[in-house]
Backbone and ligand atoms as CSV (ligand in chain L), in Angstrom:
chain,resi,resn,atom,element,x,y,z
A,1,MET,N,N,1.831,-15.917,7.652
A,1,MET,CA,C,3.063,-15.187,7.349
A,1,MET,C,C,2.785,-13.692,7.394
A,2,ARG,N,N,3.568,-12.969,8.137
A,2,ARG,CA,C,3.290,-11.567,8.365
A,2,ARG,C,C,4.100,-10.695,7.411
A,3,GLN,N,N,3.396,-9.807,6.753
A,3,GLN,CA,C,4.084,-8.879,5.867
A,3,GLN,C,C,4.573,-7.698,6.685
A,4,ARG,N,N,5.670,-7.136,6.276
A,4,ARG,CA,C,6.217,-6.005,7.018
A,4,ARG,C,C,5.399,-4.737,6.781
A,5,GLY,N,N,4.638,-4.361,7.809
A,5,GLY,CA,C,3.937,-3.084,7.800
A,5,GLY,C,C,3.077,-2.786,6.595
A,6,LYS,N,N,2.494,-3.797,6.014
A,6,LYS,CA,C,1.640,-3.553,4.850
A,6,LYS,C,C,0.241,-3.177,5.295
A,7,LEU,N,N,-0.483,-2.571,4.378
A,7,LEU,CA,C,-1.884,-2.293,4.634
A,7,LEU,C,C,-2.628,-3.611,4.816
A,8,GLU,N,N,-3.599,-3.579,5.664
A,8,GLU,CA,C,-4.389,-4.784,5.837
A,8,GLU,C,C,-5.695,-4.639,5.082
A,9,TYR,N,N,-6.111,-5.708,4.462
A,9,TYR,CA,C,-7.313,-5.667,3.653
A,9,TYR,C,C,-8.439,-6.331,4.431
A,10,GLY,N,N,-9.250,-5.496,5.069
A,10,GLY,CA,C,-10.412,-6.018,5.775
A,10,GLY,C,C,-10.073,-7.117,6.751
A,11,GLY,N,N,-9.004,-6.952,7.481
A,11,GLY,CA,C,-8.691,-7.913,8.527
A,11,GLY,C,C,-7.742,-9.005,8.089
A,12,HIS,N,N,-7.878,-9.484,6.870
A,12,HIS,CA,C,-6.909,-10.502,6.449
A,12,HIS,C,C,-5.952,-9.874,5.437
A,13,ALA,N,N,-4.713,-9.997,5.724
A,13,ALA,CA,C,-3.720,-9.342,4.893
A,13,ALA,C,C,-3.431,-10.183,3.659
A,14,ALA,N,N,-4.159,-9.880,2.600
A,14,ALA,CA,C,-3.931,-10.592,1.346
A,14,ALA,C,C,-3.164,-9.675,0.416
A,15,PRO,N,N,-1.899,-9.982,0.185
A,15,PRO,CA,C,-1.134,-9.105,-0.694
A,15,PRO,C,C,-1.723,-9.118,-2.098
A,16,GLN,N,N,-1.787,-7.946,-2.691
A,16,GLN,CA,C,-2.349,-7.844,-4.027
A,16,GLN,C,C,-1.314,-7.321,-4.987
A,17,ARG,N,N,-1.492,-7.682,-6.225
A,17,ARG,CA,C,-0.624,-7.199,-7.296
A,17,ARG,C,C,-1.506,-6.781,-8.461
A,18,THR,N,N,-0.963,-5.943,-9.289
A,18,THR,CA,C,-1.691,-5.536,-10.483
A,18,THR,C,C,-1.198,-6.358,-11.665
A,19,CYS,N,N,-2.138,-6.947,-12.375
A,19,CYS,CA,C,-1.804,-7.703,-13.576
A,19,CYS,C,C,-1.246,-6.739,-14.619
A,20,VAL,N,N,-0.093,-7.079,-15.193
A,20,VAL,CA,C,0.506,-6.176,-16.174
A,20,VAL,C,C,-0.261,-6.188,-17.500
A,21,GLY,N,N,-1.173,-7.147,-17.659
A,21,GLY,CA,C,-1.975,-7.190,-18.876
A,21,GLY,C,C,-3.214,-6.322,-18.750
A,22,CYS,N,N,-4.141,-6.749,-17.916
A,22,CYS,CA,C,-5.422,-6.042,-17.828
A,22,CYS,C,C,-5.432,-4.977,-16.738
A,23,ARG,N,N,-4.381,-4.881,-15.950
A,23,ARG,CA,C,-4.220,-3.874,-14.897
A,23,ARG,C,C,-5.227,-4.008,-13.767
A,24,VAL,N,N,-5.806,-5.176,-13.617
A,24,VAL,CA,C,-6.743,-5.394,-12.520
A,24,VAL,C,C,-5.965,-5.880,-11.305
A,25,ARG,N,N,-6.249,-5.278,-10.163
A,25,ARG,CA,C,-5.589,-5.726,-8.936
A,25,ARG,C,C,-6.233,-7.018,-8.451
A,26,THR,N,N,-5.408,-7.965,-8.143
A,26,THR,CA,C,-5.876,-9.305,-7.806
A,26,THR,C,C,-4.977,-9.848,-6.704
A,27,ALA,N,N,-5.527,-10.758,-5.924
A,27,ALA,CA,C,-4.699,-11.387,-4.899
A,27,ALA,C,C,-3.466,-12.002,-5.550
A,28,LYS,N,N,-2.342,-11.745,-4.916
A,28,LYS,CA,C,-1.072,-12.230,-5.452
A,28,LYS,C,C,-1.103,-13.724,-5.740
A,29,SER,N,N,-1.808,-14.455,-4.902
A,29,SER,CA,C,-1.823,-15.910,-5.040
A,29,SER,C,C,-2.505,-16.360,-6.330
A,30,GLU,N,N,-3.314,-15.487,-6.932
A,30,GLU,CA,C,-4.011,-15.865,-8.162
A,30,GLU,C,C,-3.259,-15.428,-9.406
A,31,LEU,N,N,-2.158,-14.748,-9.208
A,31,LEU,CA,C,-1.401,-14.246,-10.349
A,31,LEU,C,C,-0.136,-15.065,-10.547
A,32,LEU,N,N,0.291,-15.099,-11.783
A,32,LEU,CA,C,1.540,-15.762,-12.121
A,32,LEU,C,C,2.663,-14.742,-11.994
A,33,ARG,N,N,3.684,-15.101,-11.233
A,33,ARG,CA,C,4.818,-14.192,-11.116
A,33,ARG,C,C,5.772,-14.446,-12.278
A,34,LEU,N,N,6.188,-13.372,-12.909
A,34,LEU,CA,C,7.110,-13.474,-14.032
A,34,LEU,C,C,8.382,-12.740,-13.684
A,35,VAL,N,N,9.482,-13.283,-14.136
A,35,VAL,CA,C,10.755,-12.595,-13.946
A,35,VAL,C,C,11.472,-12.529,-15.290
A,36,GLN,N,N,12.414,-11.627,-15.347
A,36,GLN,CA,C,13.184,-11.450,-16.568
A,36,GLN,C,C,14.510,-12.176,-16.435
A,37,VAL,N,N,14.827,-12.993,-17.432
A,37,VAL,CA,C,16.127,-13.654,-17.481
A,37,VAL,C,C,16.730,-13.280,-18.830
A,38,GLU,N,N,17.737,-12.465,-18.795
A,38,GLU,CA,C,18.326,-11.919,-20.018
A,38,GLU,C,C,17.234,-11.277,-20.868
A,39,ASP,N,N,17.036,-11.753,-22.101
A,39,ASP,CA,C,16.014,-11.084,-22.922
A,39,ASP,C,C,14.705,-11.856,-22.942
A,40,GLN,N,N,14.501,-12.692,-21.934
A,40,GLN,CA,C,13.273,-13.470,-21.878
A,40,GLN,C,C,12.493,-13.155,-20.624
A,41,VAL,N,N,11.176,-13.310,-20.754
A,41,VAL,CA,C,10.315,-13.298,-19.583
A,41,VAL,C,C,9.954,-14.746,-19.298
A,42,VAL,N,N,10.187,-15.177,-18.090
A,42,VAL,CA,C,9.905,-16.571,-17.751
A,42,VAL,C,C,8.993,-16.630,-16.535
A,43,PRO,N,N,8.127,-17.655,-16.490
A,43,PRO,CA,C,7.262,-17.805,-15.323
A,43,PRO,C,C,8.062,-18.279,-14.111
A,44,ASP,N,N,7.853,-17.626,-13.005
A,44,ASP,CA,C,8.528,-18.009,-11.762
A,44,ASP,C,C,7.568,-18.889,-10.986
A,45,LEU,N,N,7.563,-20.161,-11.336
A,45,LEU,CA,C,6.507,-21.039,-10.844
A,45,LEU,C,C,6.588,-21.288,-9.348
A,46,ARG,N,N,7.757,-21.214,-8.790
A,46,ARG,CA,C,7.871,-21.439,-7.343
A,46,ARG,C,C,7.969,-20.143,-6.569
A,47,GLY,N,N,7.945,-19.030,-7.269
A,47,GLY,CA,C,8.041,-17.742,-6.591
A,47,GLY,C,C,9.384,-17.542,-5.925
A,48,GLN,N,N,10.421,-18.145,-6.473
A,48,GLN,CA,C,11.716,-18.113,-5.792
A,48,GLN,C,C,12.815,-17.453,-6.591
A,49,LEU,N,N,12.526,-17.103,-7.843
A,49,LEU,CA,C,13.583,-16.496,-8.633
A,49,LEU,C,C,13.818,-15.067,-8.149
A,50,PRO,N,N,15.071,-14.651,-8.156
A,50,PRO,CA,C,15.376,-13.324,-7.652
A,50,PRO,C,C,15.031,-12.249,-8.674
A,51,GLY,N,N,15.047,-11.038,-8.208
A,51,GLY,CA,C,14.903,-9.913,-9.126
A,51,GLY,C,C,13.498,-9.356,-9.162
A,52,ARG,N,N,13.376,-8.349,-9.969
A,52,ARG,CA,C,12.115,-7.650,-10.119
A,52,ARG,C,C,11.098,-8.574,-10.768
A,53,GLY,N,N,9.919,-8.625,-10.233
A,53,GLY,CA,C,8.902,-9.489,-10.814
A,53,GLY,C,C,7.773,-8.686,-11.427
A,54,ALA,N,N,7.050,-9.332,-12.294
A,54,ALA,CA,C,5.821,-8.764,-12.827
A,54,ALA,C,C,4.735,-9.801,-12.595
A,55,SER,N,N,3.523,-9.337,-12.427
A,55,SER,CA,C,2.432,-10.263,-12.150
A,55,SER,C,C,1.452,-10.278,-13.316
A,56,LEU,N,N,0.971,-11.450,-13.607
A,56,LEU,CA,C,0.053,-11.607,-14.737
A,56,LEU,C,C,-0.986,-12.652,-14.374
A,57,HIS,N,N,-2.245,-12.392,-14.754
A,57,HIS,CA,C,-3.227,-13.461,-14.644
A,57,HIS,C,C,-2.759,-14.616,-15.523
A,58,PRO,N,N,-2.929,-15.836,-15.069
A,58,PRO,CA,C,-2.499,-16.958,-15.908
A,58,PRO,C,C,-3.472,-17.165,-17.069
A,59,ALA,N,N,-3.524,-16.204,-17.953
A,59,ALA,CA,C,-4.450,-16.247,-19.089
A,59,ALA,C,C,-3.764,-15.677,-20.311
A,60,LEU,N,N,-3.970,-16.333,-21.441
A,60,LEU,CA,C,-3.345,-15.855,-22.674
A,60,LEU,C,C,-3.842,-14.460,-23.031
A,61,SER,N,N,-5.083,-14.167,-22.705
A,61,SER,CA,C,-5.612,-12.851,-23.063
A,61,SER,C,C,-4.841,-11.752,-22.332
A,62,CYS,N,N,-4.469,-12.005,-21.102
A,62,CYS,CA,C,-3.705,-11.006,-20.359
A,62,CYS,C,C,-2.275,-10.914,-20.884
A,63,LEU,N,N,-1.717,-12.051,-21.293
A,63,LEU,CA,C,-0.377,-12.025,-21.873
A,63,LEU,C,C,-0.379,-11.186,-23.151
A,64,GLU,N,N,-1.415,-11.376,-23.955
A,64,GLU,CA,C,-1.483,-10.622,-25.205
A,64,GLU,C,C,-1.672,-9.140,-24.948
A,65,LEU,N,N,-2.479,-8.833,-23.981
A,65,LEU,CA,C,-2.649,-7.421,-23.622
A,65,LEU,C,C,-1.319,-6.822,-23.173
A,66,ALA,N,N,-0.612,-7.567,-22.363
A,66,ALA,CA,C,0.664,-7.063,-21.843
A,66,ALA,C,C,1.657,-6.849,-22.977
A,67,GLU,N,N,1.664,-7.772,-23.930
A,67,GLU,CA,C,2.559,-7.622,-25.069
A,67,GLU,C,C,2.190,-6.397,-25.890
A,68,ARG,N,N,0.902,-6.254,-26.147
A,68,ARG,CA,C,0.444,-5.145,-26.975
A,68,ARG,C,C,0.779,-3.811,-26.308
A,69,ARG,N,N,0.700,-3.791,-25.000
A,69,ARG,CA,C,0.945,-2.552,-24.276
A,69,ARG,C,C,2.430,-2.393,-23.946
A,70,ARG,N,N,3.250,-3.302,-24.395
A,70,ARG,CA,C,4.686,-3.278,-24.090
A,70,ARG,C,C,4.900,-3.166,-22.580
A,71,ALA,N,N,4.110,-3.931,-21.872
A,71,ALA,CA,C,4.143,-3.823,-20.417
A,71,ALA,C,C,5.393,-4.464,-19.818
A,72,PHE,N,N,5.947,-5.453,-20.517
A,72,PHE,CA,C,7.070,-6.160,-19.894
A,72,PHE,C,C,8.347,-5.330,-19.829
A,73,PRO,N,N,8.755,-4.719,-20.933
A,73,PRO,CA,C,9.949,-3.874,-20.801
A,73,PRO,C,C,9.766,-2.787,-19.749
A,74,ARG,N,N,8.550,-2.282,-19.645
A,74,ARG,CA,C,8.299,-1.252,-18.646
A,74,ARG,C,C,8.377,-1.828,-17.235
A,75,ALA,N,N,7.765,-3.006,-17.072
A,75,ALA,CA,C,7.758,-3.618,-15.743
A,75,ALA,C,C,9.174,-3.963,-15.288
A,76,PHE,N,N,9.993,-4.400,-16.243
A,76,PHE,CA,C,11.343,-4.816,-15.867
A,76,PHE,C,C,12.377,-3.719,-16.085
A,77,ARG,N,N,11.891,-2.577,-16.549
A,77,ARG,CA,C,12.761,-1.417,-16.739
A,77,ARG,C,C,13.934,-1.706,-17.659
A,78,VAL,N,N,13.603,-2.300,-18.780
A,78,VAL,CA,C,14.618,-2.502,-19.806
A,78,VAL,C,C,14.119,-1.826,-21.077
A,79,PRO,N,N,15.044,-1.407,-21.930
A,79,PRO,CA,C,14.626,-0.671,-23.128
A,79,PRO,C,C,14.064,-1.559,-24.238
A,80,GLY,N,N,14.602,-2.758,-24.360
A,80,GLY,CA,C,14.293,-3.551,-25.552
A,80,GLY,C,C,13.094,-4.456,-25.372
A,81,PRO,N,N,12.678,-5.065,-26.458
A,81,PRO,CA,C,11.581,-6.034,-26.382
A,81,PRO,C,C,12.044,-7.302,-25.674
A,82,LEU,N,N,11.107,-7.977,-25.065
A,82,LEU,CA,C,11.416,-9.200,-24.336
A,82,LEU,C,C,10.650,-10.361,-24.949
A,83,ASP,N,N,11.281,-11.503,-24.952
A,83,ASP,CA,C,10.685,-12.704,-25.517
A,83,ASP,C,C,9.775,-13.347,-24.472
A,84,VAL,N,N,8.510,-13.489,-24.799
A,84,VAL,CA,C,7.565,-14.066,-23.842
A,84,VAL,C,C,7.156,-15.483,-24.224
A,85,SER,N,N,7.927,-16.114,-25.117
A,85,SER,CA,C,7.485,-17.415,-25.614
A,85,SER,C,C,7.398,-18.466,-24.506
A,86,ARG,N,N,8.231,-18.342,-23.504
A,86,ARG,CA,C,8.157,-19.347,-22.421
A,86,ARG,C,C,6.926,-19.138,-21.565
A,87,VAL,N,N,6.530,-17.893,-21.424
A,87,VAL,CA,C,5.295,-17.639,-20.676
A,87,VAL,C,C,4.108,-18.168,-21.472
A,88,ARG,N,N,4.134,-17.900,-22.777
A,88,ARG,CA,C,3.052,-18.367,-23.641
A,88,ARG,C,C,2.962,-19.894,-23.606
A,89,ALA,N,N,4.116,-20.546,-23.708
A,89,ALA,CA,C,4.123,-22.013,-23.698
A,89,ALA,C,C,3.566,-22.534,-22.374
A,90,HIS,N,N,3.918,-21.859,-21.303
A,90,HIS,CA,C,3.404,-22.270,-19.999
A,90,HIS,C,C,1.885,-22.125,-19.946
A,91,LEU,N,N,1.399,-21.002,-20.435
A,91,LEU,CA,C,-0.047,-20.768,-20.374
A,91,LEU,C,C,-0.796,-21.713,-21.301
A,92,GLU,N,N,-0.228,-21.993,-22.442
A,92,GLU,CA,C,-0.884,-22.894,-23.373
A,92,GLU,C,C,-0.882,-24.326,-22.858
A,93,GLY,N,N,0.123,-24.649,-22.075
A,93,GLY,CA,C,0.182,-26.006,-21.549
A,93,GLY,C,C,-0.538,-26.161,-20.231
A,94,GLU,N,N,-1.100,-25.082,-19.754
A,94,GLU,CA,C,-1.744,-25.075,-18.441
A,94,GLU,C,C,-3.241,-25.313,-18.605
A,95,PRO,N,N,-3.736,-26.445,-18.162
A,95,PRO,CA,C,-5.147,-26.726,-18.410
A,95,PRO,C,C,-6.119,-25.862,-17.597
A,96,ARG,N,N,-5.615,-25.190,-16.575
A,96,ARG,CA,C,-6.525,-24.416,-15.721
A,96,ARG,C,C,-6.479,-22.931,-16.055
A,97,ASN,N,N,-6.161,-22.596,-17.288
A,97,ASN,CA,C,-6.045,-21.179,-17.587
A,97,ASN,C,C,-7.336,-20.546,-18.080
A,98,VAL,N,N,-8.429,-21.288,-17.970
A,98,VAL,CA,C,-9.717,-20.702,-18.332
A,98,VAL,C,C,-10.204,-19.874,-17.148
A,99,MET,N,N,-10.451,-18.633,-17.402
A,99,MET,CA,C,-10.835,-17.756,-16.290
A,99,MET,C,C,-12.336,-17.877,-16.029
L,1,ZN,ZN,ZN,-5.008,-9.771,-16.216
């Protein structure tokens, strides 16, 4: 799949995103895409939900960092706090979240 005019990374174009928790740039495929639905942050498991997304390592430690840094309201450009309980539930129920 060809990205429109993106930088190429050493020959293979692997899109990267910055984790909103630890701020480490990582291949998009290794990050969980999150979207905002009203006052909640929800995991976009199929990568199909519309709107502005935020990327997070699928790790509770990164979720906690993001919460502490108030990264979600900033990422989604909203003033108020956002409920991340669905993201937390997803990560807690995910057996492969050990980094
Ligand atoms: Zn992270």
